[in-house]
C-alpha positions in Angstrom: 8.6 -26.8 3.9 8.1 -26.1 7.6 7.8 -29.3 9.6 9.0 -31.6 6.8 12.1 -33.7 7.4 14.0 -34.3 4.2 16.0 -37.4 3.4 19.8 -37.3 3.9 20.7 -38.2 0.3 20.8 -35.2 -2.1 19.0 -37.1 -4.9 16.3 -38.2 -2.4 15.9 -34.7 -1.1 15.3 -33.3 -4.6 12.7 -36.0 -5.3 11.0 -35.4 -2.0 11.0 -31.7 -2.6 9.3 -32.2 -6.0 6.7 -34.5 -4.4 5.8 -31.8 -1.8 5.7 -28.9 -4.2 3.8 -30.4 -7.2 0.3 -30.4 -5.6 0.7 -26.6 -5.4 2.9 -25.7 -8.4 1.9 -28.4 -10.9 4.4 -30.7 -12.7 8.1 -30.0 -11.9 11.2 -31.1 -13.7 14.5 -31.4 -11.8 17.8 -32.5 -13.0 19.9 -34.6 -10.6 23.1 -33.1 -11.9 22.0 -29.6 -10.9 22.1 -28.2 -7.4 23.4 -25.0 -5.7 26.4 -24.8 -7.9 25.4 -21.4 -9.3 25.6 -19.6 -6.0 29.4 -19.9 -5.4 30.0 -18.7 -8.9 28.0 -15.5 -8.8 30.5 -13.4 -6.8 33.3 -15.0 -8.8 31.9 -14.5 -12.3 29.0 -12.1 -12.0 31.2 -9.2 -13.1 31.6 -10.9 -16.5 27.9 -11.2 -17.4 27.7 -8.0 -19.4 30.8 -9.0 -21.4 29.4 -12.5 -22.1 26.0 -11.0 -22.9 27.6 -8.7 -25.5 29.3 -11.8 -27.1 26.0 -13.6 -27.5 24.3 -10.5 -28.9 27.0 -10.1 -31.5 26.1 -13.6 -32.8 22.4 -12.7 -32.9 21.5 -14.7 -29.8 19.4 -12.7 -27.2 21.6 -12.3 -24.1 18.9 -13.6 -21.8 18.6 -16.8 -23.8 22.3 -17.4 -24.0 23.0 -16.7 -20.4 20.0 -18.7 -19.2 21.4 -21.7 -21.1 24.9 -21.5 -19.6 23.4 -20.9 -16.1 21.5 -24.2 -16.5 24.3 -26.1 -18.1 27.3 -25.1 -16.0 26.4 -22.5 -13.4 28.8 -20.1 -15.3 31.7 -22.4 -14.5 34.0 -22.8 -17.4 35.6 -26.0 -15.8 32.3 -27.7 -15.1 32.5 -31.4 -16.3 29.4 -33.7 -16.6 29.3 -37.5 -16.2 29.2 -37.7 -20.0 32.5 -35.7 -20.1 30.8 -32.6 -21.4 33.0 -29.6 -20.4 32.7 -25.9 -19.8 30.4 -23.0 -20.3 27.7 -24.6 -22.4 28.8 -28.2 -21.8 30.3 -29.3 -25.1 31.8 -32.7 -25.3 35.6 -32.7 -24.9 36.1 -34.2 -28.4 34.3 -31.2 -29.9 36.6 -28.7 -28.2 39.6 -30.8 -29.4 38.2 -30.8 -33.0 37.8 -27.0 -33.0 41.3 -26.6 -31.6 42.6 -28.7 -34.4 41.2 -26.2 -37.0 41.8 -23.0 -35.1 44.9 -21.0 -36.1 45.4 -20.1 -32.4 45.0 -22.3 -29.4 41.5 -22.3 -27.8 41.5 -22.0 -24.1 38.8 -24.6 -23.7 38.2 -24.0 -20.0 37.9 -20.2 -20.2 34.3 -18.9 -20.3 35.1 -15.8 -22.5 36.9 -18.0 -25.0 34.0 -20.5 -25.0 31.2 -18.0 -25.2 31.6 -17.2 -29.0 31.5 -20.8 -29.9 28.5 -21.5 -27.7 26.8 -18.4 -29.2 27.7 -19.3 -32.8 26.4 -22.9 -32.4 23.1 -21.6 -30.9 22.8 -19.1 -33.8 23.3 -21.9 -36.4 20.7 -24.1 -34.7 18.2 -21.2 -34.5 18.7 -20.5 -38.2 18.1 -24.1 -38.9 14.8 -24.3 -37.1 13.7 -20.6 -37.2 13.3 -20.6 -33.4 15.6 -20.7 -30.3 13.2 -23.2 -28.6 14.1 -26.3 -30.7 17.6 -25.0 -31.0 18.1 -25.2 -27.2 16.5 -28.6 -27.2 18.8 -30.0 -29.9 21.8 -28.7 -28.0 20.7 -30.9 -25.1 18.8 -33.8 -26.6 20.2 -34.1 -30.1 18.7 -33.4 -33.5 16.9 -36.7 -34.0 14.7 -36.2 -30.9 13.9 -32.6 -31.9 13.1 -33.7 -35.5 10.6 -36.3 -34.3 9.0 -33.8 -32.1 8.6 -31.2 -34.9 7.2 -33.8 -37.3 4.7 -34.9 -34.7 3.7 -31.3 -34.1 3.3 -30.7 -37.8 1.1 -33.8 -38.3 -1.1 -32.6 -35.5 -1.8 -29.4 -37.3 0.5 -26.8 -35.8 1.4 -23.9 -38.1 4.8 -22.6 -37.0 8.0 -24.1 -35.6 7.4 -22.9 -32.1 3.8 -24.4 -32.0 5.0 -27.6 -33.6 7.7 -28.1 -31.0 5.3 -27.6 -28.1 2.5 -29.7 -29.6 4.9 -32.5 -30.5 6.4 -32.4 -27.0 2.9 -32.9 -25.5 2.5 -36.0 -27.7 5.8 -37.3 -26.4 4.8 -36.9 -22.8 4.1 -39.9 -20.6 1.9 -37.8 -18.3 -1.8 -38.0 -19.2 -2.4 -35.0 -17.0 -0.2 -32.9 -19.2 -2.5 -33.4 -22.2 -5.5 -31.1 -22.2 -8.9 -31.7 -23.8 -8.2 -29.5 -26.8 -5.1 -31.6 -27.6 -6.9 -35.0 -27.2 -9.5 -33.9 -29.9 -6.6 -34.1 -32.4 -6.0 -37.8 -31.7 -7.9 -40.6 -33.4 -7.2 -43.1 -30.6 -5.7 -43.1 -27.1 -4.4 -46.4 -25.9 -3.8 -46.9 -22.2 -1.1 -49.3 -21.1 -1.8 -50.1 -17.4 1.1 -50.9 -15.0 1.8 -54.6 -14.8 0.5 -56.5 -11.9 2.9 -58.4 -9.6 2.2 -61.6 -11.5 3.1 -59.9 -14.8 6.1 -58.3 -13.3 7.4 -61.7 -12.1 6.9 -63.0 -15.6 8.9 -60.1 -17.0 11.7 -60.7 -14.5 11.8 -64.4 -15.5 11.9 -63.4 -19.2 14.6 -60.8 -18.8 16.8 -62.9 -16.4 16.8 -66.1 -18.3 19.5 -68.5 -19.6 22.0 -68.4 -21.2 22.5 -65.6 -18.7 24.3 -67.2 -15.7 22.1 -66.8 -12.6 23.0 -67.1 -8.9 21.0 -69.2 -6.5 20.0 -66.2 -4.4 17.8 -64.5 -6.9 14.4 -63.7 -5.3 12.0 -63.1 -8.2 9.0 -63.0 -5.9 10.5 -60.2 -3.9 11.4 -58.3 -7.1 7.9 -58.6 -8.5 6.1 -57.8 -5.2 8.3 -54.9 -4.0 9.2 -52.9 -7.1 6.3 -51.4 -9.1 8.1 -50.9 -12.4 7.0 -51.0 -16.0 8.3 -53.7 -18.4 10.8 -51.3 -20.0 12.3 -50.5 -16.6 12.5 -54.2 -15.7 14.3 -54.9 -18.9 16.7 -52.0 -18.3 17.4 -53.1 -14.7 18.0 -56.6 -15.9 20.5 -55.4 -18.6 22.3 -53.3 -16.0 22.5 -56.2 -13.6 24.0 -58.4 -16.4 26.7 -55.8 -17.1 27.5 -55.5 -13.4 27.8 -59.3 -13.2 30.0 -59.4 -16.3 32.3 -56.7 -14.9 32.7 -58.7 -11.7 33.1 -62.0 -13.5 30.2 -63.7 -11.6 26.7 -64.9 -12.1 23.9 -62.4 -11.8 23.1 -62.2 -8.1 20.5 -60.4 -6.0 23.0 -57.8 -5.0 23.6 -56.8 -8.6 19.9 -56.8 -9.4 19.2 -54.6 -6.3 22.0 -52.2 -7.5 20.4 -52.1 -11.0 16.9 -51.4 -9.5 18.4 -48.6 -7.5 19.9 -47.0 -10.6 16.5 -47.4 -12.3 14.8 -45.6 -9.4 17.3 -42.8 -9.6 16.6 -42.4 -13.3 12.9 -42.3 -12.7 13.3 -39.7 -9.9 11.9 -42.1 -7.3 13.0 -42.3 -3.7 15.0 -45.4 -2.6 13.1 -46.3 0.5 13.8 -49.0 3.0 10.2 -50.0 3.1 10.4 -51.0 -0.6 13.9 -52.5 -0.6 13.3 -54.3 2.7 16.2 -56.4 4.0 18.1 -55.7 0.8 18.2 -52.0 1.6 21.8 -52.2 3.0 22.9 -53.3 -0.6 21.9 -49.8 -1.9 24.6 -47.2 -2.1 
């Protein structure tokens, strides 16, 4: 990293760090809700690790798997709260803790790690029993059962024998990165269809289609700028248009350029892309 100046914004710094590291390390995944939140908790909670490890082991969950999950989910902080209102050690939704508390004969201290750990461990144990592997179990905890089920079905159709192999093979099929699919995998496929990125002309047509009446539109919409400046796929353009429409509805106004720029910025964040002045041009001050 010597000699590299990183952007000021935390999300941009993460994205730039990934860009710089990937040529050496290969593909990286980073989660914008994760940061250095583990470090302050190590001196505070590190002494409890052996106790929490023993709780996971009693439920048949290897301690390294259980603790690795909670380190990723909450940084060991029992009061950690996500934007989706998931709370605590293994980031359960608040309504799930309330539901458990309703059935429990004694009150559950929902923000206490030692109280949470048995429930986290029991749930992982149930999911691992369901799938026969902790790998899809961990994935369902984060992504939901529907996504995991589709992944396993895809892996089975591609000829994988056991659950672990099905999950990894199905995950490859779900990847949008052609570089992640090796030659041995492509031999299993009957056809590979490439969808090239839309040209500026097609992007403009997509913006026109997505920002169309009866949606109320302001006079300052600059569709040529949107098409020329932002290299996005059709799905991202549709998502940005929907976000802009909701922003306008919340403000009680027509869809204006400021709302579309805000929506594009959100889409960039989701894609892990940098919000750069050279792309947003004179609309850059409208970004947050």
